C-alpha positions as CSV (number, residue, x, y, z in Angstrom):
1,M,90.3,128.1,73.2
2,G,88.6,125.1,75.1
3,A,86.4,125.0,77.8
4,E,88.5,125.2,81.2
5,N,87.3,124.2,84.7
6,P,86.0,127.0,86.9
7,P,88.3,128.4,89.6
8,V,88.3,126.6,92.9
9,E,86.2,128.9,94.8
10,S,87.5,130.9,98.3
11,A,87.9,130.0,101.7
12,T,84.3,131.8,102.7
13,H,83.0,128.7,100.8
14,G,82.8,125.3,101.9
15,C,84.4,121.9,101.4
16,L,83.3,118.4,100.4
17,L,85.5,115.9,102.0
18,V,85.6,112.7,100.5
19,C,86.6,110.1,103.8
20,P,87.4,106.7,103.4
21,T,85.8,104.4,106.4
22,P,86.9,101.1,107.8
23,I,86.0,97.7,105.4
24,G,86.0,95.6,108.6
25,N,87.5,96.3,111.6
26,L,86.2,99.7,113.4
27,Q,89.2,100.8,114.3
28,D,90.8,101.0,111.0
29,V,89.8,104.8,110.8
30,T,92.4,107.3,110.4
31,L,92.6,110.6,113.0
32,R,92.0,112.8,109.9
33,V,88.9,110.9,109.1
34,L,87.4,110.7,112.7
35,A,88.4,115.3,112.8
36,A,86.7,115.5,109.9
37,L,83.2,113.4,110.7
38,A,83.4,115.2,114.3
39,E,83.7,118.8,112.5
40,A,81.3,118.2,109.3
41,D,78.4,120.2,109.2
42,V,77.0,117.3,107.2
43,V,77.8,113.7,106.7
44,A,76.6,112.3,103.3
45,C,76.3,108.4,104.1
46,E,75.5,105.6,101.8
47,D,73.5,103.8,104.7
48,T,72.5,106.7,107.8
49,R,72.4,103.3,109.9
50,H,75.7,101.7,108.9
51,T,77.2,105.0,109.3
52,K,75.9,105.7,112.7
53,V,77.5,102.7,114.4
54,L,80.9,103.9,113.2
55,L,80.7,107.2,114.9
56,D,79.0,105.4,118.2
57,R,82.2,103.8,118.3
58,H,84.5,107.1,118.1
59,G,81.6,109.0,120.0
60,I,81.3,111.8,117.3
61,V,77.4,113.1,116.8
62,A,77.2,114.2,113.2
63,S,74.3,115.3,110.8
64,L,73.7,112.3,109.0
65,Q,71.8,112.4,105.5
66,S,71.4,109.7,103.2
67,L,73.8,109.8,99.7
68,H,72.8,106.2,97.8
69,E,72.8,105.0,94.3
70,H,68.9,105.4,94.3
71,N,68.6,109.3,95.6
72,E,72.4,110.6,94.7
73,R,71.3,112.2,91.4
74,A,68.4,114.2,93.4
75,R,70.7,115.2,96.4
76,V,73.4,116.4,94.5
77,G,72.1,119.8,93.9
78,E,70.9,120.7,97.8
79,L,74.4,119.2,98.9
80,V,76.3,121.9,96.2
81,G,74.3,124.2,96.9
82,R,75.4,124.0,101.2
83,I,79.2,123.9,100.3
84,R,78.9,127.1,98.0
85,A,77.0,128.4,100.6
86,G,80.1,127.3,103.7
87,A,79.4,124.1,104.8
88,T,81.3,121.3,105.1
89,V,80.0,118.1,103.6
90,V,82.0,114.5,104.3
91,L,81.1,112.0,102.0
92,V,81.9,108.6,103.1
93,S,80.3,105.4,102.2
94,D,79.3,101.8,104.3
95,A,82.9,100.5,103.7
96,G,86.1,101.4,102.0
97,T,86.6,104.8,99.5
98,P,83.8,106.6,98.0
99,L,83.4,106.0,94.6
100,V,85.3,102.9,94.3
101,S,82.2,100.4,93.5
102,D,80.5,103.0,95.5
103,P,78.1,105.8,95.4
104,G,79.7,109.7,95.3
105,F,80.6,110.3,91.9
106,A,78.1,112.5,90.7
107,L,78.5,115.0,94.1
108,V,82.6,115.0,93.3
109,R,81.9,116.1,89.5
110,A,79.3,118.5,90.4
111,C,81.3,119.9,92.4
112,H,83.7,119.9,90.5
113,A,82.0,121.9,88.0
114,A,80.9,124.1,90.5
115,G,84.5,125.2,91.2
116,L,84.2,123.8,94.8
117,Q,87.0,122.5,96.7
118,V,87.1,118.7,97.0
119,E,89.8,117.1,99.3
120,V,90.5,113.2,99.2
121,L,91.5,111.9,102.6
122,P,93.5,108.7,102.1
123,G,92.0,105.4,104.1
124,P,91.2,101.7,104.0
125,S,90.3,99.8,100.5
126,A,89.5,96.8,100.1
127,V,91.1,96.6,96.4
128,T,94.9,97.8,97.3
129,T,94.5,95.5,100.8
130,A,93.4,92.3,99.0
131,L,96.4,93.2,96.1
132,V,98.5,93.1,98.5
133,A,97.2,90.1,100.7
134,S,97.3,88.1,97.6
135,G,100.9,88.1,96.8
136,L,100.6,88.6,93.3
137,P,102.2,90.8,91.1
138,A,101.5,94.8,91.8
139,E,103.7,96.4,89.6
140,R,100.9,96.3,86.8
141,W,97.2,95.6,87.8
142,R,93.6,96.9,87.1
143,F,90.2,96.7,89.5
144,V,87.3,96.1,87.6
145,G,84.7,96.6,89.9
146,F,82.1,93.9,90.0
147,L,82.8,90.5,87.4
148,P,80.1,90.2,85.0
149,R,77.6,87.9,85.2
150,K,77.3,86.8,81.5
151,R,80.1,83.5,80.8
152,A,81.2,85.3,77.1
153,E,81.8,88.5,79.1
154,L,83.4,87.1,82.4
155,E,85.6,84.8,80.3
156,G,86.7,87.5,77.3
157,L,88.1,89.6,81.0
158,L,90.1,87.0,82.5
159,A,91.4,85.7,79.3
160,H,92.8,88.9,78.1
161,A,93.9,90.7,81.6
162,A,97.8,91.2,80.7
163,E,98.0,92.2,84.3
164,T,96.9,91.2,87.6
165,L,93.5,91.7,87.9
166,V,91.5,92.5,91.2
167,A,88.0,92.5,91.2
168,F,84.7,92.2,93.7
169,E,82.3,89.4,94.0
170,S,79.0,87.7,95.4
171,P,80.0,85.1,97.6
172,R,76.8,83.4,96.2
173,R,78.7,83.5,92.4
174,L,82.2,82.7,93.8
175,V,82.0,78.5,93.1
176,A,80.5,79.4,89.4
177,T,83.6,82.0,88.7
178,L,86.3,79.8,89.9
179,S,84.8,77.2,87.9
180,V,84.6,79.2,84.7
181,L,88.3,79.9,85.4
182,A,89.7,76.8,86.1
183,A,88.1,75.2,83.1
184,R,90.1,77.9,81.0
185,D,93.4,78.2,82.9
186,P,93.4,75.7,85.7
187,E,97.0,76.8,86.5
188,R,96.4,80.8,86.8
189,P,97.2,81.9,90.0
190,V,94.5,83.1,91.9
191,A,93.6,84.6,95.7
192,V,90.6,84.7,97.2
193,C,90.1,87.5,99.9
194,R,87.3,87.2,102.3
195,E,86.0,89.3,104.9
196,L,89.2,91.6,105.2
197,T,89.8,93.2,108.7
198,K,87.1,91.5,110.2
199,L,86.9,88.3,112.7
200,H,86.4,85.3,109.9
201,E,89.0,86.5,107.9
202,E,90.6,84.3,104.6
203,V,93.3,85.1,102.5
204,R,93.3,81.5,100.1
205,R,96.0,81.4,97.4
206,G,96.6,79.0,94.6
207,T,95.8,77.6,91.2
208,A,92.6,78.2,89.7
209,A,91.8,74.6,89.7
210,E,92.8,74.4,93.4
211,L,90.8,77.0,94.6
212,A,87.6,75.8,92.4
213,S,87.8,72.1,94.3
214,H,87.9,73.8,97.9
215,Y,85.4,76.2,97.4
216,G,82.9,73.5,95.2
217,A,83.5,70.1,97.0
218,G,80.0,69.3,98.2
219,R,78.9,72.9,98.6
220,S,75.3,74.2,97.5
221,P,74.2,77.9,96.9
222,V,72.9,77.6,100.7
223,G,76.1,76.5,101.8
224,A,78.6,78.6,99.8
225,P,80.9,81.1,101.4
226,R,79.6,83.7,103.3
227,G,80.5,87.4,103.4
228,E,82.4,89.9,101.3
229,V,84.9,88.3,98.9
230,V,87.4,90.5,96.8
231,L,88.7,88.0,94.0
232,V,92.7,88.5,92.5
233,V,93.8,86.6,89.3
234,G,96.9,86.8,88.5
235,A,97.6,88.2,84.6
236,A,97.0,85.8,81.9
237,G,100.1,83.5,80.8
238,S,101.5,84.4,84.5
239,D,102.0,80.6,85.2
240,P,105.8,79.9,83.8
241,A,104.2,77.1,81.9
242,H,102.7,80.1,79.3
243,Q,105.9,82.3,79.7
244,A,107.9,80.6,76.5
245,P,104.8,81.1,74.0
246,R,104.2,84.2,74.8
247,E,107.9,85.5,74.9
248,E,108.3,84.1,71.3
249,A,105.3,85.8,70.2
250,L,106.1,88.9,71.4
251,Q,109.7,88.2,69.8
252,A,108.0,87.6,66.1
253,L,106.2,90.8,66.4
254,R,109.6,92.4,67.6
255,D,110.9,91.0,64.3
256,L,108.2,92.2,62.3
257,V,108.2,95.5,63.9
258,A,112.1,95.7,63.4
259,A,111.2,95.1,59.6
260,G,109.6,97.9,59.6
261,A,105.8,96.2,60.1
262,K,103.6,98.7,61.7
263,A,102.7,97.5,65.7
264,R,99.2,97.1,65.1
265,P,98.6,95.1,62.2
266,A,102.2,93.1,63.1
267,A,100.2,92.1,66.6
268,A,96.9,91.4,64.4
269,T,99.0,88.9,62.4
270,V,100.9,87.3,65.0
271,G,98.0,87.4,67.4
272,K,96.2,85.2,64.5
273,L,98.7,82.9,64.3
274,T,99.8,82.1,68.3
275,G,95.8,82.3,69.2
276,M,97.0,85.4,71.5
277,S,95.2,88.5,71.8
278,A,96.4,91.2,69.4
279,N,95.7,94.1,71.5
280,E,97.6,92.3,74.5
281,L,100.6,91.7,72.5
282,Y,100.2,94.7,71.2
283,R,100.3,96.9,74.9
284,E,102.8,94.7,76.2
285,L,105.3,95.3,73.3
286,M,104.1,99.7,74.4
287,S,104.8,99.1,77.5
288,R,108.7,97.7,77.3
289,G,109.4,100.7,74.8
290,Q,110.2,98.6,71.9
291,V,108.2,100.6,69.5
292,A,109.9,103.7,68.0
């Protein structure tokens, strides 16, 4: 028999509580998270100074311990030991949900491996906030963290996205990223979500060409947009002008499969003839349940 995860320890042991925190407005914190912070034996946080601002705002005094990308692996053993001894450890990041492009994965994985209780509380996330605010389809979407810096990787990611794409982007690189997207697919629908829930929140929607022009017109790196940016990009071919050839390619793939061809080789053939991504065509065929 294969190895199984250890059973969760009994109630005599402690617990790790993963707690989302506000992405901007300090009032966007749940009552459960506030209670967890107030009752925790230790709060493991990305930046103790940042977390203290939230605690002070809500009149909470807690024992804080830093847990960031540079010390997480060194701290995991100590925190797991404290949980095993009965402590309640609350894990927070500077903003949003821990582990989502933030520290915490090593600690959560170590607790699971040790059979310790891990509870995740719901709460704020810049990813889902931006997705909903974008007005783009949310039935199928993918979060990719921070966008790649290399142009070839960025172009490949954007060109082959078969669903709405959500990504973090540096404000200093936003103009360059929009320019790459506009050069490849100027009519692609995009939303730039900046400083979400904060005083200067901005959600600007438009085509890639429109937004590249808006943010790039007469701006230097010094004048680049400020604050935290979440970029939401419509699926490749989501513009109506691209739907007809896409559907034609899918119909050709369906016809080949119906005639007895295997789906993957058929997708490769259609992709080569149309210039579309074979993987994207195959995934679309599978998602529609059109392969026996």
